[in-house]
C-alpha positions as CSV (number, residue, x, y, z in Angstrom):
1,M,68.9,103.7,91.1
2,N,71.8,106.1,91.4
3,Q,73.5,107.2,94.6
4,P,71.5,109.8,96.4
5,S,72.9,113.4,96.4
6,I,74.2,115.0,99.5
7,S,71.0,116.9,100.0
8,Q,68.9,113.7,99.7
9,R,71.2,112.0,102.2
10,V,70.8,114.8,104.6
11,K,67.0,114.7,104.2
12,V,67.0,110.9,104.8
13,I,69.1,111.3,107.9
14,L,67.0,114.2,109.3
15,A,63.7,112.2,108.5
16,S,65.2,109.2,110.3
17,L,66.3,111.2,113.3
18,A,62.9,113.0,113.5
19,N,61.1,109.7,113.3
20,L,63.3,108.3,116.1
21,L,62.6,111.3,118.3
22,V,58.9,111.2,117.8
23,L,58.8,107.5,118.4
24,S,60.8,107.8,121.6
25,Y,58.5,110.5,122.8
26,I,55.4,108.4,122.1
27,V,56.9,105.4,123.9
28,Y,57.8,107.7,126.8
29,L,54.3,109.0,127.0
30,T,52.6,105.6,126.7
31,G,55.0,103.9,129.0
32,Y,56.1,100.3,128.8
33,H,52.6,99.0,128.6
34,F,52.2,99.5,124.8
35,L,54.8,97.9,122.6
36,F,56.0,100.3,119.8
37,F,59.1,98.2,119.1
38,V,58.2,97.5,115.5
39,F,58.0,101.2,114.7
40,F,61.7,101.7,115.5
41,F,62.4,99.8,112.4
42,I,61.3,102.8,110.3
43,P,64.3,105.1,110.8
44,V,66.7,102.1,110.4
45,S,64.9,101.0,107.3
46,L,65.1,104.5,105.8
47,C,68.9,104.4,106.3
48,G,69.1,100.9,105.0
49,W,67.2,101.7,101.8
50,Y,68.7,105.1,100.9
51,L,72.1,105.1,102.6
52,G,74.9,102.6,103.3
53,R,75.9,100.3,106.0
54,P,77.6,102.8,108.3
55,S,74.4,104.8,108.4
56,V,72.4,101.7,109.2
57,V,74.7,100.7,112.1
58,C,74.7,104.3,113.5
59,M,70.9,104.5,113.3
60,A,70.6,101.0,114.9
61,I,72.9,102.2,117.8
62,L,70.9,105.4,118.2
63,S,67.6,103.4,118.1
64,G,68.9,100.9,120.7
65,M,70.1,103.7,122.9
66,S,66.9,105.6,122.6
67,W,64.9,102.4,123.5
68,C,67.1,102.0,126.6
69,F,66.8,105.6,127.6
70,V,63.0,105.7,127.2
71,D,62.8,102.4,129.1
72,I,64.8,104.0,132.0
73,L,62.6,107.1,132.0
74,S,59.4,105.1,132.0
75,N,60.5,103.5,135.3
76,H,60.0,100.0,134.0
77,H,61.3,97.7,136.8
78,Y,63.2,94.6,136.0
79,P,64.4,91.8,138.4
80,S,67.9,93.0,137.4
81,E,69.3,96.0,135.6
82,V,71.2,93.5,133.3
83,V,67.8,92.6,131.8
84,R,67.2,96.2,130.8
85,Y,70.6,96.4,129.0
86,W,70.1,93.0,127.5
87,N,66.8,94.0,126.0
88,S,68.3,97.2,124.6
89,F,71.1,95.1,123.1
90,I,68.6,92.7,121.5
91,C,66.7,95.7,120.1
92,F,70.0,97.1,118.6
93,I,70.7,93.7,117.0
94,A,67.1,93.5,115.6
95,F,67.3,97.0,114.2
96,A,70.7,96.4,112.7
97,I,69.6,93.1,111.0
98,I,66.5,94.7,109.5
99,G,68.5,97.7,108.2
100,L,71.3,95.6,106.8
101,L,68.8,93.3,105.1
102,L,67.1,96.2,103.5
103,Q,70.4,97.7,102.4
104,R,71.4,94.3,100.9
105,L,68.0,94.1,99.1
106,R,68.5,97.5,97.6
107,Q,72.0,96.5,96.5
108,S,70.7,93.3,94.9
109,L,68.0,95.3,93.0
110,K,70.7,97.6,91.7
111,E,72.8,94.7,90.6
112,Q,69.8,93.1,88.8
113,V,69.1,96.4,87.0
114,R,72.7,96.6,85.9
115,A,72.8,93.0,84.8
116,R,69.5,93.5,82.8
117,Q,71.0,96.6,81.1
118,E,74.2,94.6,80.2
119,L,72.0,91.7,78.9
120,E,69.9,94.1,76.8
121,K,73.1,95.6,75.3
122,A,74.5,92.2,74.5
123,L,71.2,91.2,72.9
124,G,71.3,94.3,70.8
125,E,74.8,93.5,69.6
126,L,73.8,90.0,68.9
127,R,70.8,91.2,66.8
128,H,73.0,93.5,64.9
129,T,75.6,90.8,64.2
130,T,72.9,88.3,63.2
131,E,71.4,90.9,60.8
132,E,74.8,91.4,59.2
133,T,75.4,87.7,59.0
134,R,72.0,87.1,57.4
135,K,72.6,89.9,55.0
136,L,76.0,88.4,54.0
137,Q,74.5,84.9,53.7
138,G,71.7,86.2,51.4
139,Q,74.2,87.8,49.0
140,L,76.2,86.1,46.4
141,Q,79.9,86.3,47.6
142,V,82.4,86.8,44.8
143,V,85.7,85.2,45.4
144,C,88.8,85.8,43.2
145,A,89.9,82.5,41.6
146,W,93.6,83.4,41.9
147,T,94.1,85.4,45.1
148,K,91.1,83.9,47.0
149,R,90.1,87.4,48.2
150,I,86.4,88.2,48.7
151,N,84.6,91.2,47.2
152,V,82.6,92.8,50.0
153,E,80.7,96.0,49.2
154,G,83.2,96.8,46.3
155,K,86.3,96.1,48.4
156,W,88.5,93.0,48.0
157,I,89.5,91.6,51.4
158,A,91.3,88.5,52.5
159,L,89.3,85.5,53.6
160,D,90.6,85.7,57.2
161,E,89.7,89.4,57.3
162,F,86.2,88.6,56.0
163,L,85.7,85.9,58.7
164,T,86.9,88.0,61.6
165,D,85.5,91.5,60.6
166,K,82.2,90.5,58.9
167,L,81.3,87.2,60.6
168,H,83.0,87.9,63.9
169,T,84.7,84.5,64.0
170,K,88.0,83.6,65.4
171,V,90.6,82.4,62.9
172,S,93.6,80.2,63.5
173,Y,96.1,79.0,61.0
174,G,97.2,75.4,60.3
175,V,98.3,73.2,57.3
176,S,95.9,70.9,55.6
177,P,97.0,67.3,54.9
178,E,96.9,67.9,51.2
179,A,99.2,70.9,51.5
180,M,101.5,69.0,53.8
181,Q,101.8,66.1,51.2
182,E,102.5,68.7,48.5
183,V,105.2,70.4,50.6
184,L,106.7,67.1,51.6
185,G,106.5,65.9,47.9
186,V,108.3,69.1,46.7
187,E,111.0,68.7,49.4
188,A,111.5,65.0,48.6
189,G,111.8,65.8,44.9
190,A,114.3,68.6,45.6
191,A,116.3,66.3,47.8
192,E,116.4,63.6,45.0
193,A,117.5,66.3,42.4
194,V,120.3,67.4,44.7
195,Q,121.6,63.8,45.2
196,T,121.7,63.1,41.4
């Protein structure tokens, strides 16, 4: 669902204009007795599906003007000329609404496709991470008794590096209560030694 090329845009515009001209001619030939109003949605819908909002609005204006012009040429008499222009304005509003709705529908479909692609990518990354984690969980992890480093694939790495790089976890640092007591005990002992 990529943007159409310039040649595709030109083709859509030409097809919409040709459709509008043919419809206007058919309405002119049949007069106001047959209602072809619904077929005027075709050129606006083409612009709404393949082109952007400005094209929809322009085609809706052209369709409304065409409807009004053909209505004038068909000698349809109204109690007041205001009614003719009011009907043309209502036609323009209807054409614009349909075109803009189709344009928004197309945009929503593009967004859904993009979201689905991002979800598939995230799921692929999750599968890969899960496989790595399961592989690491299934292996016996050798930890150095003195440095507390872990042997991963022949390389000795720090525990926090193992957690962040291999298990993709976030690491923060703090002091355990036992270490705090040990530090405070050492400081208290040093203070007593200094006083004596």
